[in-house]
C-alpha positions as CSV (number, residue, x, y, z in Angstrom):
1,M,23.7,5.1,10.7
2,V,23.5,8.6,9.3
3,G,26.0,7.7,6.6
4,F,24.0,4.6,5.6
5,I,20.8,6.5,5.3
6,T,22.5,9.2,3.3
7,R,24.0,6.7,0.9
8,R,20.7,4.9,0.4
9,A,18.8,8.2,-0.2
10,L,21.4,9.2,-2.8
11,L,21.2,5.8,-4.5
12,A,17.4,6.2,-4.6
13,I,17.6,9.4,-6.7
14,P,18.7,7.6,-10.0
15,V,16.2,4.8,-9.3
16,L,13.3,7.3,-9.1
17,L,14.6,9.2,-12.1
18,G,14.8,6.0,-14.1
19,I,11.3,5.1,-13.1
20,V,10.0,8.5,-14.2
21,I,11.6,8.2,-17.6
22,V,10.5,4.6,-18.2
23,V,6.9,5.4,-17.2
24,F,7.0,8.6,-19.2
25,F,7.7,6.7,-22.4
26,L,5.6,3.6,-21.6
27,I,2.4,5.5,-21.0
28,R,2.8,7.3,-24.4
29,A,3.4,4.0,-26.1
30,I,-0.1,2.8,-25.2
31,P,-2.4,3.1,-28.2
32,G,-4.7,6.1,-28.0
33,D,-4.3,9.6,-26.7
34,P,-5.7,11.8,-24.0
35,C,-7.8,13.9,-26.4
36,T,-9.9,11.0,-27.8
37,S,-10.1,9.4,-24.4
38,L,-11.5,12.5,-22.8
39,L,-13.4,14.1,-25.7
40,G,-14.5,10.9,-27.4
41,E,-13.8,9.2,-30.7
42,R,-15.6,11.9,-32.7
43,A,-13.4,14.7,-31.5
44,T,-12.3,16.8,-34.5
45,E,-8.7,17.3,-35.4
46,E,-9.0,21.0,-34.6
47,A,-10.3,20.2,-31.1
48,C,-7.5,17.8,-30.5
49,E,-4.9,20.3,-31.6
50,R,-6.3,22.9,-29.2
51,F,-6.4,20.3,-26.5
52,D,-2.8,19.2,-27.0
53,E,-1.6,22.8,-27.1
54,A,-3.5,23.6,-23.9
55,N,-1.9,20.7,-22.1
56,G,1.6,20.9,-23.7
57,L,1.2,17.7,-25.7
58,N,2.1,19.3,-29.0
59,E,5.7,19.9,-27.9
60,P,8.5,17.4,-29.0
61,I,8.7,14.4,-26.8
62,W,12.1,15.3,-25.4
63,T,10.9,18.8,-24.6
64,Q,7.9,17.3,-22.7
65,L,10.3,15.0,-20.8
66,G,12.5,17.9,-19.9
67,I,9.6,20.0,-18.6
68,Y,8.2,17.2,-16.6
69,M,11.6,16.3,-15.0
70,K,12.0,19.9,-14.0
71,N,8.5,19.9,-12.5
72,V,9.2,16.7,-10.6
73,V,12.3,18.2,-9.0
74,T,10.2,21.0,-7.7
75,F,7.5,18.6,-6.5
76,N,5.0,19.8,-9.1
77,L,3.4,16.7,-10.6
78,G,1.3,18.5,-13.1
79,E,-2.4,18.8,-13.8
80,S,-4.8,16.0,-14.5
81,V,-6.7,16.4,-17.8
82,R,-9.3,13.9,-16.6
83,F,-10.1,15.5,-13.2
84,S,-9.0,19.1,-14.1
85,R,-7.1,19.2,-10.8
86,P,-3.5,19.2,-9.7
87,V,-2.0,15.8,-9.2
88,N,-0.7,16.9,-5.9
89,Q,-4.2,17.5,-4.6
90,L,-5.4,14.2,-5.9
91,L,-2.6,12.5,-4.0
92,I,-3.6,14.4,-0.8
93,E,-7.2,13.1,-1.2
94,R,-6.5,9.5,-2.5
95,L,-3.2,8.4,-0.9
96,P,-4.4,8.4,2.7
97,L,-7.1,5.8,2.0
98,T,-4.6,3.5,0.3
99,I,-2.1,3.8,3.1
100,E,-4.8,3.0,5.7
101,L,-6.0,0.0,3.6
102,A,-2.4,-1.3,3.0
103,L,-1.4,-0.9,6.7
104,S,-4.6,-2.6,7.9
105,A,-4.2,-5.5,5.5
106,L,-0.5,-5.9,6.4
107,T,-1.2,-5.7,10.1
108,L,-3.8,-8.5,9.7
109,A,-1.4,-10.5,7.6
110,V,1.4,-10.3,10.1
111,L,-0.7,-10.9,13.2
112,V,-2.2,-14.0,11.6
113,G,0.6,-15.2,9.3
114,V,3.5,-15.2,11.7
115,P,1.7,-17.3,14.4
116,L,0.5,-19.7,11.7
117,G,4.0,-20.1,10.4
118,V,5.4,-20.7,13.9
119,M,2.6,-23.2,14.7
120,A,3.3,-25.1,11.5
121,A,7.1,-25.2,12.2
122,R,6.7,-26.4,15.8
123,R,4.4,-29.2,14.6
124,H,6.3,-30.1,11.5
125,N,4.9,-33.1,9.5
126,T,1.7,-33.2,11.6
127,A,-1.9,-32.6,10.7
128,V,-1.5,-29.0,12.0
129,D,1.4,-28.4,9.6
130,T,-0.4,-29.9,6.7
131,G,-3.6,-28.0,7.4
132,T,-1.8,-24.7,7.9
133,M,0.1,-25.0,4.6
134,A,-3.1,-26.0,2.8
135,F,-4.7,-22.9,4.1
136,A,-1.7,-20.9,2.9
137,N,-1.9,-22.4,-0.6
138,I,-5.6,-21.6,-0.8
139,G,-4.9,-18.0,0.3
140,V,-2.2,-17.5,-2.4
141,S,-4.3,-18.9,-5.2
142,M,-7.6,-17.2,-4.3
143,P,-8.4,-14.2,-6.6
144,V,-8.8,-11.0,-4.6
145,F,-11.8,-9.8,-6.7
146,W,-13.7,-13.1,-6.1
147,L,-12.9,-13.1,-2.4
148,G,-14.0,-9.5,-2.1
149,L,-17.3,-10.2,-3.8
150,M,-17.9,-13.3,-1.6
151,L,-17.1,-11.4,1.6
152,A,-19.5,-8.6,0.6
153,Y,-22.2,-11.1,-0.3
154,V,-21.9,-13.0,3.0
155,F,-21.4,-10.1,5.5
156,A,-23.6,-7.5,3.8
157,L,-26.4,-9.6,2.4
158,I,-26.7,-12.9,4.1
159,L,-25.8,-11.5,7.6
160,R,-27.3,-8.1,7.1
161,D,-29.8,-8.5,10.0
162,T,-27.2,-9.9,12.5
163,P,-24.5,-8.2,14.6
164,L,-21.9,-9.6,12.2
165,A,-23.2,-7.4,9.3
166,L,-20.6,-5.2,7.7
167,P,-20.9,-2.5,5.0
168,P,-20.0,-3.8,1.5
169,S,-18.6,-0.5,0.0
170,G,-17.5,3.0,0.7
171,R,-15.2,4.5,3.3
172,L,-17.8,5.9,5.6
173,S,-21.6,5.6,5.8
174,A,-23.9,8.2,4.1
175,G,-24.2,11.2,6.4
176,V,-21.1,10.4,8.4
177,F,-18.2,12.8,8.1
178,S,-14.7,12.9,9.6
179,V,-14.1,16.5,10.8
180,P,-10.3,17.3,10.4
181,Y,-8.4,17.7,13.6
182,Y,-7.3,21.2,12.8
183,E,-11.0,22.3,12.6
184,V,-11.8,20.4,15.8
185,W,-9.0,22.1,17.6
186,G,-9.7,25.5,16.1
187,W,-6.4,25.9,14.2
188,Q,-6.2,28.7,11.6
189,L,-4.3,27.5,8.5
190,E,-3.4,29.6,5.5
191,E,-5.4,28.2,2.6
192,G,-3.2,26.7,-0.2
193,S,0.0,26.8,1.9
194,L,2.3,23.8,2.3
195,S,1.4,23.6,6.0
196,A,-2.3,23.5,5.1
197,R,-1.8,20.8,2.5
198,T,0.3,18.7,4.9
199,H,-2.4,18.9,7.6
200,E,-5.1,18.1,5.1
201,F,-3.1,15.0,4.0
202,I,-2.8,13.8,7.6
203,A,-6.5,14.5,8.4
204,N,-7.5,12.5,5.3
205,H,-6.3,9.4,7.2
206,Y,-9.8,9.1,8.7
207,L,-9.0,6.3,11.2
208,F,-6.1,8.3,12.6
209,N,-7.9,11.6,12.5
210,T,-11.1,10.4,14.2
211,L,-9.0,8.5,16.8
212,I,-7.0,11.5,18.0
213,T,-10.1,13.8,18.0
214,R,-12.2,11.1,19.8
215,Q,-14.9,11.1,17.1
216,W,-15.7,7.5,18.3
217,D,-18.9,7.0,16.2
218,V,-17.1,8.0,13.0
219,W,-14.0,5.9,14.0
220,V,-16.2,2.8,14.6
221,D,-18.0,3.3,11.3
222,G,-14.6,3.7,9.5
223,V,-13.3,0.5,11.1
224,K,-16.4,-1.4,10.0
225,H,-15.9,-0.2,6.4
226,M,-12.2,-1.2,6.5
227,I,-12.7,-4.8,7.7
228,L,-13.8,-6.5,4.5
229,P,-11.3,-4.8,2.2
230,A,-8.5,-5.4,4.6
231,I,-9.4,-9.1,4.8
232,A,-9.6,-9.4,1.0
233,L,-6.3,-7.6,0.5
234,A,-4.5,-9.4,3.3
235,T,-5.2,-13.0,2.1
236,I,-2.2,-13.3,-0.3
237,P,0.4,-11.6,1.9
238,L,-0.9,-13.6,4.9
239,A,-0.3,-16.8,3.1
240,I,3.1,-15.8,1.9
241,I,4.2,-14.6,5.4
242,A,3.0,-17.9,6.9
243,R,5.0,-20.0,4.4
244,I,8.2,-17.9,4.8
245,T,8.0,-17.9,8.6
246,R,7.6,-21.7,8.6
247,S,10.5,-22.2,6.2
248,A,12.8,-19.8,8.1
249,L,12.0,-21.2,11.5
250,L,12.5,-24.8,10.4
251,E,15.9,-23.9,9.1
252,V,16.9,-22.2,12.4
253,M,15.5,-25.0,14.6
254,G,18.2,-27.4,13.4
255,K,21.1,-25.1,14.5
256,D,23.6,-26.0,17.2
257,Y,22.6,-23.2,19.5
258,I,19.0,-24.4,19.5
259,R,20.1,-27.8,20.6
260,T,22.3,-26.2,23.3
261,A,19.4,-24.1,24.6
262,R,17.3,-27.3,24.9
263,A,20.1,-29.1,26.6
264,K,20.3,-26.4,29.2
265,G,16.7,-27.1,30.1
266,A,14.9,-24.2,28.4
267,T,11.3,-24.8,27.6
268,E,10.2,-25.3,24.0
269,T,8.3,-22.0,24.1
270,S,11.3,-20.1,25.4
271,V,13.6,-21.8,22.8
272,V,11.3,-20.7,19.9
273,R,10.5,-17.2,21.2
274,R,14.0,-16.1,22.5
275,H,16.3,-18.0,20.2
276,A,14.8,-19.4,17.1
277,L,12.1,-16.8,16.1
278,R,14.3,-13.7,16.4
279,N,17.1,-15.3,14.3
280,S,14.6,-16.4,11.7
281,L,12.9,-13.0,11.2
282,L,15.3,-11.6,8.6
283,P,13.6,-13.2,5.6
284,V,10.2,-12.6,7.2
285,V,10.9,-8.9,7.7
286,T,12.2,-8.7,4.1
287,I,9.0,-10.2,2.7
288,I,6.8,-8.0,4.9
289,G,8.6,-5.0,3.5
290,L,8.1,-6.2,-0.1
291,Q,4.4,-7.0,0.6
292,L,3.8,-3.5,2.0
293,G,5.2,-1.9,-1.1
294,A,3.1,-4.2,-3.3
295,L,-0.1,-3.4,-1.2
296,L,0.5,0.3,-1.7
297,G,0.6,-0.1,-5.5
298,G,-1.6,-3.1,-6.1
299,A,-4.9,-2.4,-4.3
300,V,-6.7,-1.5,-7.5
301,L,-8.9,-4.7,-7.5
302,T,-9.8,-4.3,-3.8
303,E,-10.6,-0.6,-4.2
304,T,-12.7,-1.3,-7.2
305,V,-14.7,-4.2,-5.6
306,F,-15.4,-2.2,-2.4
307,G,-16.0,1.2,-4.1
308,L,-13.0,2.9,-2.4
309,A,-11.5,6.0,-4.0
310,G,-7.8,5.3,-3.5
311,V,-4.6,5.4,-5.4
312,G,-5.2,2.1,-7.2
313,R,-8.6,3.0,-8.5
314,A,-7.4,6.5,-9.6
315,L,-4.3,5.0,-11.3
316,F,-6.5,2.4,-13.2
317,D,-8.8,5.2,-14.4
318,A,-5.9,7.4,-15.4
319,I,-4.3,4.6,-17.5
320,T,-7.5,3.8,-19.3
321,G,-8.1,7.6,-19.8
322,R,-4.5,8.2,-20.9
323,D,-4.1,10.8,-18.1
324,Y,-0.3,11.1,-18.3
325,A,0.2,13.4,-15.4
326,V,-1.7,11.2,-12.9
327,V,0.0,8.0,-14.1
328,Q,3.4,9.5,-13.8
329,G,2.8,11.3,-10.5
330,F,1.2,8.4,-8.8
331,T,3.9,6.0,-10.0
332,V,6.6,8.2,-8.7
333,V,5.0,8.3,-5.3
334,I,4.5,4.5,-5.2
335,A,8.1,4.0,-6.2
336,A,9.2,6.4,-3.4
337,G,7.2,4.3,-1.0
338,Y,9.0,1.2,-2.1
339,V,12.4,2.9,-1.5
340,L,11.3,4.1,1.9
341,V,10.0,0.7,3.0
342,N,13.2,-1.0,1.8
343,L,15.3,1.5,3.8
344,I,13.3,0.7,6.9
345,V,13.7,-3.0,6.3
346,D,17.5,-2.6,6.0
347,L,17.7,-0.6,9.2
348,S,15.7,-3.2,11.1
349,Y,18.4,-5.9,10.2
350,G,20.8,-4.4,12.7
351,Y,18.3,-4.7,15.5
352,L,17.1,-8.2,14.6
353,D,20.6,-9.7,14.0
354,P,23.5,-8.3,16.1
355,R,25.9,-9.7,13.6
356,I,24.7,-7.1,11.1
357,R,25.8,-3.5,11.8
358,V,24.5,-0.7,9.7
359,K,27.2,2.0,9.4
């Protein structure tokens, strides 16, 4: 197991370096430059020269790449010219929201998608199967931005005076604050230290922070704000998971050991739960892992519609503003998230299928 994890970690290094290099050149291939994006089209040549010199953009391209690669190795992702702040600090502030949103959406997609797929497979070629797959097709084809606007319109406007009313935007209501757990518990942290930044990153997961500190009013408010974005973001992965679960379960249900289990007198529920479902989960787990990676990097539409300041929104603003440091830094972190998720998926194979042994 240790050897497998070590090999995968070592293989991830050239992948991440390749992504850094590709993104480094692609962002610079986009028409425009940081100076005119930040200072405006009427910025003088002298002003742009001073801007480029201050931000190291007047150096040869290969020199810039070498400096950036050196900084990445030391976990220094540079300074944002748009926000005038370190990219590391932006990640500490923005990434927790995207993680909470992605995990909430994926949890909803799994809890609904897997049972729908199982139900469709057990009632193959019936009205239930047809209806479930029709629902899945609608979910896959429904634009996230349209669904988000419709959800906000229905639950925040039409149902605003009912118990079903939900907030249409933001992470917390005005005047509601999540007090970090280290302040609640009276911990003394050295400002600017690695430990302090780590605790700040953890505390910025508002749902987790308010849960462990029993700030119940804030936690309930945060959950209410997360419901609509999570539903909008979960629709496509939910539909995909339902379809994959159905296909994988139908394939397994025709195996000899399933017929043997039925011949021994096992109930249909027991056959599906103990024999068929577990052996059909490998493709489902794979697609869940891929969807989690996609949710971490592809929540820009959802975050924009619901006014959430996450990684996706910041990455979109950085691309339009030619903020090289933010684009490169956020992309590296998202790529590292993909690698980590894929590693967890690979490790889960050995548990789900005894024939697979991770060495």
